N, C-alpha and C positions, 0 to 999 in steps of 0.2 A: 530404775524402775520403769516399766513400760506401761503406758496409760491408754492403750488402744481400747481395752475392754471398758473402762469407765467412760470414755468418750462416746462409745456406741450406746451405752446405757443412758447417758444424758440425752442425746439427741432422740433416741427411741421414745423415751417417756415424755419429753417435752413436746415432741412432734405432735402429738395430737393436741394437747390442749391448745393439740393440735397441734400438733401436733405438733396448735395449738399449738402442735400440737405440736406443732413442734416450735416452741417459742424461744427465740432469742439466743440460741447457742451457735457460736461461730463455727465455720467449717473446720477450722484447725482442731476443734475438740470433738467434732461430730463425725467425721469420716464415716440454707436453704435460704377532649376540649370542653371546657366548662359550659353548661347550658345557662342561657339567660332567661329561660322560661320560669314561671312561678313554680317554686319548689314545694313538694309535700313532705312533711316531717317523717323521717324513718322511725323515730322513737315516739310512738303514740303514747306509750307509758314510760316516761323518764324514770330512771331508777338508780340507786346506788347499790353495788354488789360487792361483797367481800367473801372470798372463798379460800379454803385451805385444803390442799391435797397432799396425800402421802405417796412417796415414790418408793417402789420396791423392785428388786431384781432377784428373780428366782425365789420369791417369797420372803426375802430379807429386806428390811427397811434400809434405805440408803439416803433418804432425805425428804425434803418437803418443797412444795410449790405453793406460793401465795399469790392471789390475784385480786385486784380491786378495779372497779370501773365506776365512772360517774357519767351519766348521760342526761342531756337536756333534750328538747325536741329537735334541735338541729346541730348539736355538738357532742363530743365525747372526749374523755380523758381516761387512760388506762395505765396501770402499773403492775408489774409482776416481779417477784424475786424467787430465786431457786437456791436452795442450800443442799449440798451433797457431801457425804463423807463415806469413803470407801477404803477397802484394804485396812480395816481396823483403825481408821483415822489417818492413815499415811497419806491419803489423797483427799484434799479438801477443795471444793469448788463452789463459788457463789456467783450468780448472775442476776443483774437487775435490768429490767426493760421498762420503757415508758413510751407512750405514744399519745398523740392528740390529733383531732381532726374535726371535720364537719360531716354532717349527715343530711344530705339533701337529695332530691330526685330519687328517693328510695334506694340510695347507695351511699356507702362510706367513702369519704375522700380524706385520706391521711394528710396531715400537715407536716409533722415532724416525728421521727422515731429515733430513740437512743438506746444503746445497750452497752453496759459495762460489766466486765467479768474479771474475776481474780481467782487464782488457784495456787496449789502448792508449787506449780511449775512456772506459771506465767500469768500476765494480766493484759487487758487490752480493752478496746472500745470500738463501737460502730455507731455512726450517726448518719441519718438520711434526711433529706429535705424533699418535700413533695409539692407539686403545684398542678391543679386541674386533673388530679388522678394519676399523675405520672411522676416518676422519680427524677428530680432535678439535680441532686447532689448526693455524693456518698463519700464518707471519710472513714478510713479504717486505720486504727493505731494499735500496735505497730503495723506498718504495711507488710503484707505477706507476698512472697514470690508466687507467680502463677506457674503451675506445673504444665509441661508441654502437652499433656493429654486433656487439658481443660477446654471445654466447649466455650467459646467466647460469648460474652454478653453484649448484645447489640442494642441500639437505641430503641428499636421496635419491641424489645423484650420488656421495657420499663414503662410501657403505657398501660393504663388501667390495671394497676396492680395494688395489692395490699401489703403492708408490713406484717410480720407474724402475729403481733398482738391485735391489730385491726382485724386480721383474719379470724382470730378467736372470737372477737366480738360479733363478727358477721355470722359465725356458726350458731351463736346463742339466740339470735333474733327469731321469734316465732311470728311469721307473717300469715298464720292461719293454715299452714300446711303441716308437713312433717320434716324432721331435721335432716333426713338423708336426701339422696338424689339432687346433689348440687356440686358445683365445681368452683374452686377458688384459685385465683392467680396470685402468687406470693413471691416477693423478693425480700431476702434477708440481709442484703448488703453485699453478698457474694454470689448467691445462687438464686436463679429464677426457676421456680417449679410450680406445678399445679397440684392441688389435693382434690381428688374426686371422691365424694361420698356416695355409696351405693347401699340401699336398704338390704339388710341381711336377715333380721329376725326380731321378735319381741322376747324379752326375758324378764322374770320377776326381780324386783328389787328386795334384797334381804332386809327383813324387819319392817316391810311396808306392803300395803296392798296394791301399790302402784306397779306398773311395768315400765321398762326402759326400751327405747328403740335402739337397736344395735346396727350401726353402719359399718360396712367395710370401707377402709380408707386406702385409696390407690394413690401412690406417689408417682408423679409424672415429671421427670426431669426435663427442663427446657434448655437452660444455658447456665454457665458458671459451674458446672459439675465436672468431676473427673470421670473419664471413661474407664472405670475400673470394674472388676467383678463385684465389688461391694455395692456400687451404685446400681449395677444390673440386678443384683439379688433383691435390693430394696424395691426397685421398680416392679419386679416380678412377684413380690410377696403378696399373698392373699390372706395373710393372718393378722394384718393391722386392723384393729377395730376401735371404735369409739361409741360409747352408749350415752344416750341422753334421756333425762327424765324431764317432764314438763312442769313448769311453774305457772299455771294458768292465770293467777292473779297478777303476775308481773309480765305476762306474755313473753316468757323466756323459755328456752331449752337449756337445761343445766347439764353440762358434761358430767356424767356420773363416773365413768371409768374409761381408761384408755389402755389397750393391750397391744404390745408390739413384740414379735419374736426377733431376737438378735442372735448373733453368733455366740454371745456370752450367756444366752438363756432368754427367758421371758421377762420383759420389762413391763411394769404396770404402774399407772398413776390413778389413784382412787380418791374420790371425794370423802373428806372427813367432816367438813362443816361449810355451810354457805348461809350468809345473811343477805336478804334482799329487802330493800326499803323503797317502796313506791308511794308517791303521793296519793292519798285517798284510800290506800290499801293497808298502810302501816307496814310493820316489819314481819317478814316471813323467814323462819330459820329452818333449814333442813340439815339434820345431823346424822351422820353414819357412825355407828360405834365400831 
């Protein structure tokens, strides 16, 4: 049984929540100085968030993505889990990611990132340690051979980067602007890449009077990627989109939907439910039927 199609669907959908969005899927399945000045807290409104997303390929449900975050004024902790079932249950995949870090100087500084996955075919894990905004250690189990056409990752590629989950948290922070027109530097344990968000349009949210801001997501490979046509196609793609709705009381941008065209069809991850609990504001629940 060949699982190239499922792997593309997995990385496509998770990539966004980035991608998000692309969160925590290893490349084998996917074929991604401290300041001593006084710090200002990034999270002016600390919150606890719990969200559930449904994943589909060509309109057919294939799994779910769950995400939780806890933020104080200067620290954060995130977890996510993905469950996929394809080919009428013949292919099962589960991935769990977790990260924690500090938020000072208006920037996220990861401390530790972990990812564990298991499937019908294999299992493994990725662990990374950070210090002062840079990757200091990487452990991949089982170790994977490096293909000859892989662009090598150098030490300069690992400075001022985010892990995939921290990147998702960065995307959701409302600093008084709009969610697009930003660029994130990400390292997933194997691949160093940037995600650039570019404003595309506004669109109505079904069942709501609100509108969502739709951003085009441009994948920019930096290092650790294979120089294949698949990588080139992903980098050239103009069809990757992520839409955000605003939760003003929590000062958050909520990822509403992620769309990514793949060779297997269109992958989509869509919000089903989100619960946001902020001090002084109580609980806010956004539900999509």
